[in-house]
N, C-alpha and C positions, 0 to 999 in steps of 0.2 A: 619531906626532905628530898632534895633532888638526888638522882642516882649518879650524877656526875656534875662537875663544874666546868663550864666551857673555858677553853684556853685563855681567852681574853679576860674573863673574870678571874681566873687563877693568877694571871699576871697582875691584875689590879689588887687582889688580896695580898699577894706577895709584896707589892710596893707599899701598901698601907702598913703591913706588918713590919717591914724594914724601917719605915718612917717612925712608927711608934717605938720600936726598940731604940733607935737613934735619939729621938726626942726625949726619951725618959732614961737614957743610958742604962739599958737593960741588956744583959747577956742573952744571946740567942739560945744558949743551952741551959737556961734557968727554968725553974718551976713557974716563975712569973711570966716568962715568954710563952710557956705552954698554955697558961691561963689566958693570955692575950689572944693567942691563935684560936683557942676554943671559943672564946666570946666573939671573936671576929667571924668565925664560920657560923656560929649560932645566929648572929645578927643577919648575916648574908642569907642563911636558910629561911629567915622570916620574910625574905623578899626585898630587902633593902639593897639597892645597887649603887646608890650615890656614894662615891669615895669619901667625900667630906663628912657625910652623915655616918657612914660606917666607922670612920676614925673617931668621930665625936662620941658615938655611942659605946665604943670600946674603952675609951680613956677613963671614964668615971670608975671603972672596975679595977684600976691599977692599984 
C-alpha cells in the first residue's frame, strides 16, 4: 500500500468518484458512497491507474 497518493492521482480518483456518484444517483454522504470510495482506493492500491478501468472495476460492486 502506498504511503501517499500523488496529487495528480488524487484528482483522478476524485473525478472518478464524482462520476460514479452522478452516474448511479448516489448521495455523497451514504454508506454506498463510502463503499465506492473504499473499492476505488483498493483497486488503485493494486496498481491500476487507468481511469476507465478503475471506474469499470468499481461499478460491479454497487
